[in-house]
N, C-alpha and C positions, 0 to 999 in steps of 0.2 A: 347564367346565374341560377336559373331554376333547378338544373339537375344537381348542382352542388348543395343548394339549400335543402332540396328534397333529401339528398343523401345524409345531411346532418340531422334532419328530423327523423329519418328512419333509424339512425344510430342512437339518437336520444331515446326513442321509443324502445329500442332493443335493450338499452342499458337500464331503462326504468322498469321494464317488465321482465327483464332477464336476470334479476338479482339472485335467482336460484341456479343460474347457469354456472358451469365450471369457471373457476377464477381465471384460468388460462384464456378462455374465450372472452371473458369480460375485459381482461387486460388488452387483448388485441382489438376489441371493439373500441376501447378508450383510445388506443393508439391511432386507430383509423379516424375517430372523431377529432382527435387533436390535429391530425394532418389536414383534414378538411377545413378546420378552423384557420389553420395557417394559410392555406391556399386562398382563403377569403380575406386574409389580412387581419384576422382577429387573433393577434399573437398572445394577448393576455389570457383569453379563454383557452387557447391551444395549450399554453403552459399548465393551466389548471388540470386539464384533461390528461396531459402527458404525465404529470406528477402522480395522478391517481393510477394511471397505467403502470408507472414505475413501481409503485408500492405493491401492486399485485404480481408483477413479474418477479420482484424480489422475494415475495412470499412463496411463489411457486418454484423459485430457483431457476427460472428461465434466463440463462446468461445471455443468449443471443437477443432476447427481447429487451433485456436491460441495456445492452449496447445500442440497440435501435433507438430506444427512448433517449439515451444520452445524446445521440446525434441530433435527434429532432429538437430536443431542448436547446442544444447549442445553436441550431438554426434559428429558432425563435428569438433567443436572446441577441443573436447577431442582428436580426432585422430590427430589434428594438434599440440597437445602438449600445447595448450593455455588454461591451466586449469582454470584460473580465469574467462575467458569468458564462458567456459563450465559450471562452477559452477553457474554463473548467470542465464544461460538459463535453466539448469536442475532444479534449485530452483524455477524459475518462472513457469516452466512446472509442477513441483510437486504441487505448491500452487494452480495453476489454475485447475488442474485435481482434487485435493482434494476438492476444493470448489464446483466443478461440481458433486462430488460424483462418479467420474470415477476411481474406484479402480485400474483397470489394468494399465491405463495410469499413474496414480500416482506411482504405483510400478515400472514401466519402468523408470521413472525419478529418482526414488530412487536407482535403479541399477546404473544409471549414476553417481549419487552422491557418491555411494559406490566405484566406480572405481577411482574417483578423490581422495577420502580419501586413497585408496590403494596406488595410485601414490605418495601421500604425506607422506606415512608411518604410517597413522592412521589405523592400522590393525584391532583393536577391533571394531572401529566404522564402518569400511567397512564391516567386517564380519556380524555385527548386521544388517546393511542395506541389505546385500545380503540375509540373513536368513528371514528377514521380507518380502522382495519381493518374495522370493520363496514360502513362506506360502500363500501369496495372489494368486500366479499363480497356486499352487496346488489346492486351493479351487475353482478357476475358471476353472480348468481342461485345462489350457492353457499350453500345453506341450512345445511349442516353447520357450516361455519366461522362463518356469521352467528350461529348459536345459541351458539357458543363465545364470540363477542364480547359478545353480549347477557348471557350468564351472568357474564362478567367485569365488565360494567357494574353488574350486581347486587351483586357483591362490593364495588365502590367505594361504592355507595349504603349498603350495610350498615355499612361502616367509618365512613361519615359520619353514621350514626345514622338514616337514612331507611329504616326497615325495611319499610314498606309499598311503597315504590317498588322496593326490593330484591326483595321477594316477587313483584311484577309482572314484573320482569326474569327471575327464576328460573323462574317458571311459564311464561313465554313461551318461554324456552330449552328447557324440558322438553317443551312441546307440540311443538316442531319436532323435537327429538331422538327422541321416541317415534314421531312420524309417519314419520320417515325410517329408523328403526331404528338410530340411532347409539348403540349400547350402550356403547361405550368412554367417550364423554363424558357419557352419562347418569349414570355413577357420580359424576362431579364435581357435577352439579347436584342429585342426590339428597342428597349430602353437604351441599351448601350449604343446601338446604331443611330438612334435619334440624336443622342448627345454627341456622338462622333461627327455626324454630318453637320450638326450645329457648329461645332468647333472648326470644321473645315470650311464653313461658310456656304455649304450646299443646303440652303433652307428648304427647298422643295423636297429633297430626300428626307431631311429631318422631320418635316411635317408628316410625310408619308409614314415613317416608322412610329412616330408618336401616336398617330391616329390608329395604326394597327395595334399598338400597345393598349390604347384606350378601349378598343373593341374587345380585346381579350380580357382586360380587367373588368369591364362591365359584364361580360358573359359569365365570369367567375364570381361576380359580386365582391371583388377585391377593391375596396374603397381607397386603401392606401396607394395601391399601384395606379388606380384611376387618377388620384390626385397627382401622382408623379407625372403621368401623361399630360394632364392639364398644365402643370407647371412648366413642363418642357415646351409645350405649344405656346404658352405665354412668353417664354424667353425668346423663342424663334420669331414670333410676330412682333415682339418689341424690337428685336434686331432688324426687322424689316421695316420698322417705322410705323407699324399699324398699332398704335397705342390703344385704340378702342377695342380691337379684337384681343389684344394682349390682356387688357383689364378684365374682359369677360372670362377668359380662360384662367387667369390668376384667381379670380373670385370663385370660379368653379372648383379650382384646386383646394382652396380653403374650405369651401362648403362641404367637400367630400370627407374631410377629416375633423370637422368641428365637433362632432359628437362621439368620437371614438378615442379620445385621449390625445395627449401631446406626443410628439415624436418628430423624426426628421422630416416627414412629409409636411407637417404643419409648419415647421421652421422654414422649409424651402418655399412654401406657398406665401408665407408672410414676407420673406425676402423678395420674392418676385413682385408682390404687391407694392413693396417699397420702391423697387426699380421703376415700376409703371407710373406711380404717382410722381416720382422725381422727374421722369421724362415728360410728364404732363404739366410740369411747372407748379406742382403743389408740394413744396418741401415739408410743410408741417405734417401733412398726412403721411408722407413718405417716412419721416422720422419715426412716427408712431409704429409703423409696421417693421422698420428695421430694428427698433428697440425691442419689440416682441420676439423677433426672429433670432436675435443673437444668443440669448441663453439656451434656447432649444437646440440650436446648431452646436453650441459648446457642449451640451450634454450628449448630443449624437456623435460628437467628435468627427464631424465632416469638415476637414480643414479647408477644402475648396469653397464650399458654400459659406462657411464662416467668414472666410476672407472677403467674399463678395458682399456679405451683409455689413461687415465692418467698414469696408471701403465706401459702400453706399451711404452708411451713416455719417462718415466723415464728410462726404460731399454735401449732404443735405444740411449738416450743421454749418458749413461754410456759406450756405445760401440763405440761411435764416437771419 
């Protein structure tokens, strides 16, 4: 956490005291600051910085810089669950990069569009976009982005019920990311593996990966991803019948995001708290948390989590 926070502070000082610097340098500093904010889960602040960066890139006519910012804006809006905004910026980024002949940047935007299609249930289109991106990354010997595409293909396999193939993809992505030290994207694959092993009923392995995720999230100061790790641990311990530990982790998950705005992480933590209180024989408290979680999950358009929350709500209503 320290090195990222220090990095943001240095960039802030550079931006504050470097107002006389060339606009091209200020644009890149703002882009860097926006990326650091995203890594720490501060998506709203990241968007503000990126929009300022975009204005300067447009002013200086830096077309590659513009395409870079479009991709990063798409990434932030995707994390916030604002898929239409994400689609707009990823599409702009893809078009701009394609016109510039920047294959790698074009493929990165294509990955983002694939994630949106996955979220919307367009599995075949998403899979095609992930495969196309992966091919470009392999040709360019870009292992970092290749691992991202592999991980995304694992998500598609998991959605289609092929858990063993999904595991193969996730473990391959993890192998590459650990080898090259891609800590940022390792958080995603640890989360994927934690959830996959949870679905397979291998709770020991699930806990292992959620705890690895928690450590990376804490190191980066990413409270949203830390909340995700705690929610995952709460789900696992609840499945193991340890309601006391599940409650502790579920409350930790909510505490992490209480003061950084609403979002899918808060919706999930509230849903998990509902599950825990229902298992503890306290339907009134469970209903309160399910009721709070449902609109947040509707807004985030996470169909699986929303289904869990609605199912839990129906169950507690029948108990009251």
